[in-house]
VOGU-604826 format. One record per residue (C-alpha): x, y, z; residue in one letter. Coordinates in steps of 0.1 Angstrom, whole numbers, plus 5000, padded with zeros to 4 digits. Layout:
<gubas>
{guba {X,Y,Z},'A'} ...
</gubas>
This chain:
<gubas>
{guba {2903,3858,0557},'M'} {guba {2873,3874,0575},'S'} {guba {2842,3853,0578},'T'} {guba {2821,3882,0591},'Q'} {guba {2794,3885,0565},'P'} {guba {2778,3919,0553},'T'} {guba {2750,3925,0528},'S'} {guba {2730,3955,0515},'S'} {guba {2694,3963,0514},'Q'} {guba {2675,3943,0486},'A'} {guba {2643,3955,0469},'P'} {guba {2624,3925,0479},'L'} {guba {2626,3933,0517},'G'} {guba {2657,3916,0528},'V'} {guba {2673,3940,0553},'P'} {guba {2709,3949,0555},'S'} {guba {2731,3929,0581},'D'} {guba {2762,3949,0574},'A'} {guba {2766,3962,0608},'T'} {guba {2753,3933,0629},'L'} {guba {2775,3908,0647},'P'} {guba {2767,3874,0634},'L'} {guba {2744,3854,0657},'R'} {guba {2736,3817,0655},'I'} {guba {2704,3804,0673},'L'} {guba {2703,3766,0679},'L'} {guba {2670,3752,0690},'L'} {guba {2658,3717,0703},'E'} {guba {2690,3708,0722},'N'} {guba {2713,3705,0691},'I'} {guba {2744,3686,0700},'H'} {guba {2773,3707,0714},'T'} {guba {2795,3695,0685},'T'} {guba {2778,3722,0665},'A'} {guba {2783,3748,0692},'V'} {guba {2821,3739,0694},'E'} {guba {2824,3742,0657},'L'} {guba {2807,3777,0656},'F'} {guba {2825,3791,0686},'T'} {guba {2858,3779,0672},'A'} {guba {2850,3802,0641},'A'} {guba {2843,3830,0664},'S'} {guba {2805,3832,0661},'Y'} {guba {2781,3841,0688},'Q'} {guba {2759,3811,0697},'V'} {guba {2729,3808,0716},'E'} {guba {2717,3772,0723},'R'} {guba {2682,3763,0737},'L'} {guba {2668,3729,0746},'N'} {guba {2634,3735,0732},'K'} {guba {2614,3745,0701},'A'} {guba {2600,3780,0700},'L'} {guba {2564,3791,0693},'P'} {guba {2558,3809,0661},'A'} {guba {2554,3843,0677},'N'} {guba {2584,3841,0698},'E'} {guba {2604,3828,0669},'L'} {guba {2592,3857,0646},'K'} {guba {2606,3881,0674},'Q'} {guba {2638,3864,0673},'R'} {guba {2643,3865,0636},'L'} {guba {2629,3902,0632},'A'} {guba {2652,3928,0620},'E'} {guba {2644,3950,0649},'G'} {guba {2651,3922,0676},'S'} {guba {2675,3930,0703},'R'} {guba {2694,3900,0692},'T'} {guba {2686,3892,0656},'P'} {guba {2694,3858,0643},'T'} {guba {2715,3853,0611},'Q'} {guba {2718,3816,0613},'I'} {guba {2691,3793,0627},'L'} {guba {2694,3756,0637},'G'} {guba {2665,3736,0642},'I'} {guba {2653,3699,0644},'R'} {guba {2621,3683,0636},'S'} {guba {2596,3701,0660},'K'} {guba {2603,3737,0650},'T'} {guba {2579,3749,0622},'R'} {guba {2592,3774,0598},'L'} {guba {2562,3784,0577},'S'} {guba {2560,3811,0551},'A'} {guba {2545,3834,0575},'D'} {guba {2574,3830,0599},'V'} {guba {2601,3832,0572},'L'} {guba {2584,3863,0556},'D'} {guba {2588,3881,0590},'A'} {guba {2625,3873,0594},'S'} {guba {2650,3899,0588},'G'} {guba {2687,3893,0585},'P'} {guba {2684,3855,0584},'L'} {guba {2710,3840,0560},'Q'} {guba {2706,3803,0564},'A'} {guba {2687,3774,0581},'I'} {guba {2703,3742,0594},'G'} {guba {2679,3712,0599},'C'} {guba {2699,3690,0623},'F'} {guba {2679,3660,0612},'C'} {guba {2670,3641,0581},'I'} {guba {2636,3657,0572},'G'} {guba {2630,3693,0560},'T'} {guba {2593,3691,0558},'N'} {guba {2590,3714,0588},'Q'} {guba {2603,3741,0567},'V'} {guba {2585,3759,0539},'D'} {guba {2614,3754,0514},'L'} {guba {2597,3775,0486},'A'} {guba {2594,3805,0510},'A'} {guba {2631,3802,0522},'A'} {guba {2642,3802,0485},'S'} {guba {2621,3834,0478},'R'} {guba {2641,3852,0505},'R'} {guba {2674,3839,0495},'G'} {guba {2677,3815,0523},'I'} {guba {2695,3782,0517},'P'} {guba {2684,3751,0540},'V'} {guba {2705,3721,0549},'W'} {guba {2698,3689,0566},'N'} {guba {2717,3658,0576},'A'} {guba {2708,3629,0551},'P'} {guba {2736,3606,0562},'F'} {guba {2745,3610,0599},'S'} {guba {2718,3590,0616},'N'} {guba {2715,3563,0589},'T'} {guba {2733,3536,0610},'R'} {guba {2713,3544,0642},'S'} {guba {2679,3541,0623},'V'} {guba {2689,3509,0605},'A'} {guba {2701,3492,0637},'E'} {guba {2669,3499,0655},'M'} {guba {2649,3486,0626},'I'} {guba {2668,3453,0626},'L'} {guba {2664,3451,0664},'A'} {guba {2627,3455,0660},'E'} {guba {2624,3429,0633},'V'} {guba {2639,3403,0657},'I'} {guba {2618,3416,0687},'M'} {guba {2586,3412,0666},'L'} {guba {2595,3379,0654},'A'} {guba {2600,3366,0690},'R'} {guba {2573,3387,0706},'Q'} {guba {2600,3400,0729},'L'} {guba {2580,3432,0738},'G'} {guba {2551,3413,0751},'D'} {guba {2573,3387,0771},'R'} {guba {2591,3416,0787},'S'} {guba {2560,3433,0798},'R'} {guba {2546,3402,0812},'E'} {guba {2577,3394,0834},'V'} {guba {2577,3431,0845},'H'} {guba {2540,3425,0857},'A'} {guba {2550,3393,0874},'G'} {guba {2537,3367,0849},'S'} {guba {2563,3340,0837},'F'} {guba {2550,3327,0803},'R'} {guba {2575,3306,0784},'K'} {guba {2560,3302,0749},'V'} {guba {2572,3293,0715},'S'} {guba {2540,3295,0694},'A'} {guba {2540,3323,0669},'G'} {guba {2577,3329,0675},'C'} {guba {2601,3327,0645},'Y'} {guba {2638,3331,0636},'E'} {guba {2643,3358,0610},'V'} {guba {2668,3338,0590},'R'} {guba {2652,3329,0556},'G'} {guba {2623,3354,0559},'K'} {guba {2618,3382,0534},'T'} {guba {2623,3418,0544},'L'} {guba {2605,3443,0521},'G'} {guba {2620,3478,0521},'I'} {guba {2598,3507,0508},'I'} {guba {2621,3535,0500},'G'} {guba {2657,3523,0492},'Y'} {guba {2678,3555,0501},'G'} {guba {2705,3560,0527},'H'} {guba {2687,3543,0555},'I'} {guba {2666,3517,0535},'G'} {guba {2697,3504,0517},'S'} {guba {2717,3500,0550},'Q'} {guba {2689,3482,0564},'V'} {guba {2689,3458,0536},'G'} {guba {2728,3451,0541},'V'} {guba {2723,3445,0579},'L'} {guba {2692,3422,0571},'A'} {guba {2712,3400,0547},'E'} {guba {2740,3396,0572},'S'} {guba {2712,3379,0593},'L'} {guba {2704,3355,0565},'G'} {guba {2672,3373,0556},'M'} {guba {2661,3378,0518},'R'} {guba {2656,3414,0509},'V'} {guba {2635,3431,0484},'V'} {guba {2628,3467,0479},'F'} {guba {2605,3492,0461},'Y'} {guba {2614,3527,0453},'D'} {guba {2598,3552,0428},'V'} {guba {2634,3561,0416},'V'} {guba {2655,3534,0399},'P'} {guba {2684,3524,0425},'K'} {guba {2713,3502,0423},'L'} {guba {2707,3472,0447},'A'} {guba {2734,3464,0473},'L'} {guba {2743,3429,0479},'G'} {guba {2718,3403,0468},'N'} {guba {2688,3428,0474},'C'} {guba {2663,3426,0446},'Q'} {guba {2641,3454,0432},'S'} {guba {2602,3450,0430},'C'} {guba {2584,3466,0400},'P'} {guba {2553,3476,0421},'T'} {guba {2545,3483,0457},'L'} {guba {2520,3454,0455},'G'} {guba {2546,3431,0444},'A'} {guba {2567,3438,0475},'L'} {guba {2537,3435,0499},'L'} {guba {2526,3402,0485},'A'} {guba {2559,3384,0492},'Q'} {guba {2573,3402,0524},'S'} {guba {2572,3388,0559},'D'} {guba {2582,3422,0572},'F'} {guba {2575,3455,0556},'V'} {guba {2596,3485,0567},'T'} {guba {2592,3521,0553},'L'} {guba {2619,3546,0548},'H'} {guba {2603,3573,0526},'V'} {guba {2600,3612,0530},'P'} {guba {2567,3630,0537},'A'} {guba {2553,3639,0503},'T'} {guba {2519,3640,0488},'P'} {guba {2527,3607,0472},'Q'} {guba {2536,3589,0504},'T'} {guba {2508,3604,0523},'H'} {guba {2487,3574,0535},'G'} {guba {2505,3550,0513},'M'} {guba {2500,3522,0536},'I'} {guba {2462,3521,0542},'G'} {guba {2437,3494,0546},'G'} {guba {2439,3481,0509},'A'} {guba {2478,3479,0511},'E'} {guba {2475,3460,0546},'L'} {guba {2450,3437,0531},'A'} {guba {2474,3430,0503},'A'} {guba {2502,3418,0527},'M'} {guba {2508,3383,0535},'K'} {guba {2488,3370,0565},'K'} {guba {2509,3370,0596},'G'} {guba {2534,3396,0583},'S'} {guba {2547,3427,0603},'Y'} {guba {2548,3464,0598},'V'} {guba {2576,3488,0607},'L'} {guba {2576,3526,0602},'N'} {guba {2605,3548,0613},'A'} {guba {2601,3572,0585},'S'} {guba {2573,3598,0587},'R'} {guba {2540,3596,0606},'G'} {guba {2516,3605,0578},'T'} {guba {2527,3575,0557},'V'} {guba {2508,3547,0575},'V'} {guba {2472,3550,0584},'D'} {guba {2472,3541,0620},'L'} {guba {2435,3532,0624},'P'} {guba {2437,3508,0596},'A'} {guba {2470,3494,0609},'L'} {guba {2451,3490,0644},'A'} {guba {2422,3471,0627},'A'} {guba {2446,3449,0607},'A'} {guba {2464,3439,0640},'L'} {guba {2431,3433,0658},'K'} {guba {2419,3410,0631},'S'} {guba {2452,3392,0632},'G'} {guba {2459,3396,0595},'H'} {guba {2490,3416,0606},'V'} {guba {2510,3399,0635},'R'} {guba {2528,3427,0649},'G'} {guba {2541,3463,0643},'A'} {guba {2567,3487,0652},'A'} {guba {2560,3524,0650},'V'} {guba {2584,3552,0658},'D'} {guba {2566,3582,0641},'V'} {guba {2530,3595,0643},'Y'} {guba {2508,3620,0624},'P'} {guba {2509,3643,0654},'E'} {guba {2536,3645,0679},'E'} {guba {2540,3666,0709},'P'} {guba {2564,3695,0705},'E'} {guba {2579,3685,0741},'E'} {guba {2584,3656,0760},'N'} {guba {2550,3651,0778},'S'} {guba {2524,3627,0791},'D'} {guba {2490,3618,0777},'G'} {guba {2500,3608,0743},'F'} {guba {2474,3588,0724},'V'} {guba {2475,3565,0693},'T'} {guba {2452,3538,0682},'P'} {guba {2481,3513,0684},'L'} {guba {2483,3514,0723},'Q'} {guba {2478,3483,0743},'N'} {guba {2477,3460,0713},'L'} {guba {2497,3426,0714},'P'} {guba {2532,3425,0698},'N'} {guba {2532,3463,0690},'V'} {guba {2564,3483,0697},'I'} {guba {2558,3519,0701},'L'} {guba {2586,3544,0705},'T'} {guba {2587,3581,0706},'P'} {guba {2604,3592,0674},'H'} {guba {2639,3580,0686},'I'} {guba {2653,3562,0655},'G'} {guba {2681,3586,0652},'G'} {guba {2685,3593,0689},'S'} {guba {2718,3580,0697},'T'} {guba {2749,3598,0710},'E'} {guba {2767,3589,0678},'E'} {guba {2740,3602,0654},'A'} {guba {2737,3634,0673},'Q'} {guba {2775,3640,0672},'V'} {guba {2775,3633,0635},'N'} {guba {2745,3653,0628},'I'} {guba {2760,3683,0646},'G'} {guba {2791,3681,0628},'R'} {guba {2776,3676,0594},'E'} {guba {2751,3705,0594},'V'} {guba {2774,3729,0612},'A'} {guba {2802,3721,0587},'T'} {guba {2779,3729,0558},'S'} {guba {2767,3761,0573},'L'} {guba {2804,3772,0581},'L'} {guba {2813,3766,0545},'R'} {guba {2783,3786,0533},'F'} {guba {2794,3815,0557},'L'} {guba {2831,3815,0547},'S'} {guba {2831,3805,0511},'Q'} {guba {2794,3809,0499},'G'} {guba {2793,3771,0492},'A'} {guba {2758,3757,0489},'T'} {guba {2767,3720,0482},'T'} {guba {2742,3699,0499},'G'} {guba {2714,3726,0504},'A'} {guba {2680,3712,0497},'V'} {guba {2664,3741,0482},'N'} {guba {2692,3760,0464},'F'} {guba {2714,3757,0434},'P'} {guba {2744,3737,0445},'Q'} {guba {2778,3753,0438},'I'} {guba {2811,3761,0453},'E'} {guba {2842,3780,0442},'L'} {guba {2875,3772,0459},'P'} {guba {2889,3803,0474},'P'} {guba {2920,3819,0458},'T'} {guba {2946,3843,0471},'R'} {guba {2944,3880,0467},'N'} {guba {2908,3879,0455},'T'} {guba {2875,3895,0470},'H'} {guba {2844,3875,0470},'R'} {guba {2807,3886,0467},'V'} {guba {2777,3863,0464},'I'} {guba {2743,3872,0450},'N'} {guba {2708,3856,0451},'V'} {guba {2686,3869,0424},'H'} {guba {2653,3859,0406},'R'} {guba {2658,3836,0378},'N'} {guba {2650,3857,0348},'V'} {guba {2669,3865,0316},'P'} {guba {2696,3891,0315},'G'} {guba {2707,3891,0352},'V'} {guba {2743,3880,0346},'L'} {guba {2744,3906,0319},'R'} {guba {2734,3934,0344},'D'} {guba {2758,3920,0371},'I'} {guba {2788,3920,0347},'N'} {guba {2779,3955,0337},'R'} {guba {2782,3966,0373},'V'} {guba {2816,3951,0376},'V'} {guba {2828,3966,0344},'S'} {guba {2815,4001,0353},'E'} {guba {2836,3999,0385},'L'} {guba {2869,3989,0366},'D'} {guba {2870,3956,0384},'A'} {guba {2883,3924,0370},'N'} {guba {2865,3891,0374},'I'} {guba {2891,3864,0385},'H'} {guba {2864,3837,0388},'A'} {guba {2826,3835,0386},'Q'} {guba {2802,3805,0389},'I'} {guba {2764,3807,0385},'L'} {guba {2737,3782,0388},'S'} {guba {2699,3784,0387},'T'} {guba {2668,3766,0396},'N'} {guba {2632,3773,0386},'D'} {guba {2629,3803,0408},'D'} {guba {2663,3818,0417},'I'} {guba {2699,3821,0405},'G'} {guba {2730,3819,0428},'Y'} {guba {2762,3836,0419},'L'} {guba {2797,3835,0435},'I'} {guba {2822,3860,0421},'M'} {guba {2857,3866,0429},'D'} {guba {2873,3900,0420},'L'} {guba {2909,3911,0416},'D'} {guba {2903,3945,0430},'H'} {guba {2890,3955,0464},'D'} {guba {2856,3971,0451},'V'} {guba {2833,3943,0465},'V'} {guba {2813,3966,0488},'Q'} {guba {2806,3990,0459},'Q'} {guba {2797,3959,0438},'V'} {guba {2774,3946,0465},'S'} {guba {2757,3980,0468},'D'} {guba {2751,3983,0431},'R'} {guba {2740,3946,0428},'L'} {guba {2714,3952,0456},'S'} {guba {2698,3980,0436},'L'} {guba {2690,3957,0407},'L'} {guba {2653,3948,0406},'P'} {guba {2661,3911,0402},'T'} {guba {2683,3910,0434},'S'} {guba {2671,3892,0464},'I'} {guba {2702,3891,0486},'R'} {guba {2738,3902,0481},'T'} {guba {2766,3895,0506},'R'} {guba {2804,3902,0508},'V'} {guba {2824,3873,0521},'L'} {guba {2860,3889,0521},'Y'} 
</gubas>
C-alpha cells in the first residue's frame, strides 16, 4: 500500500501536489522520535532547531518553493497566521508538538482543508510533577533559602514555612493536567477542590466548586490549567487576587495571558499573596536569550521558570510519538481522529479497494454530487464515511475499481471542493 499522496487542483486555490515528493519540515527542535517514525515510513524530513520568521516560513510553504512543505511540525513559538497559511501551497497537515494550538489560526487552516493536531496527553505527568514540586518549594520558601546560600548567607528559619499536608489546593481547569495534579496532591495529604466551566467527573476525593470565587476563598494554593481563550484572558486579576485567602499562593503553568502579572506583583508586595510560581508569560522570546523582563523579578518567594513545564526527556519523546503517529495515520489512511479543527473520522483500510479523501465546503448537496461523479465513472463504493462541522465536510471513500484518480480529478472540479487526495 503506497502512502505517497496525490491531489488535484482545487477551485479555492489549493495547488496540486500530485508530482511532489512528500516533504516534512519540523521546527523548534522537535524530538528525534518523530523523525525516526517519519523516515521509517520513507518520508523526507528536515529538522530545524528554531522557529522561522513569517516571511521565511511563507517561502518554505509556497507552491513554487524549491523544497515545498506538505507536512509542518511546530511547537509553541512558530506563528501560523491566516496570512502565512493563505500563502501556503501544498501544505496538507500541521502537527503542534505541544499542548496548545493558539499559535495557529485554526479557522484559516480549516478553510484550506488543513487538519491540525496537538499532543494533549503526552506532557501531562511532567507538568503535574513540576506543579507539586513548586507547591512544596513555595510552602517552605526553598527558592529564597537556596538563593541565600548561593550568595553566602546561612539563614535557618521556620517562620512562614509550612507542611502542605492538610492544606487546600484549588485547581482552575480540571482537564488532563489539572486532574493529575489533583491525584498527586491527594497523595501528599492535601485537600483538593477544582473549578471548571465544563462539568467534570472528580477523581479520588477531589470536590468541584460551583464558582471561581468559591474556589479562591478556600484555597491555600491556586494553580491554573486552562487554555488561552477570550474567556480566560486575565481571569486572575486584582479582584480575584483580593478574593483569595491572605497568605495564599498562585501557580500558573498554563498560558501567559491568564494572570495579570502587575496585579500579582502588587499582591505579592503587599503580602496578601505569600508566594507565586510562574512558568508562562504574556510575551515570551522566540529563542533562548538574555534580557527577559517581568514584573515578578526580584520578589521574595517567587519561582520564575522559562516555560519548561513539559520540558522533560520523557515528555518530548511521548509528544514526538503522539503527534507523528497521528500525522502518519492521516497520510496513510486519511484518519483525522484527534484533529482540533476538523471533523474526526477514520475508516479501517480494506483489501482490494482504492481510497480517495475530499474536503469541501459544508453546503447542501455535496454528497449527492460526489456520488454522481462515482456513478458516472461506473465505480462501486465499497465504503464511505462523511462528517461535517460548521464550515467544512470531510469524506473518506473506498472504491472497488481503480478509478480513484479520475474520481479525484472530477471532484476537484466541483465548486464546493477545497482539497482532494488519492491515498492508494
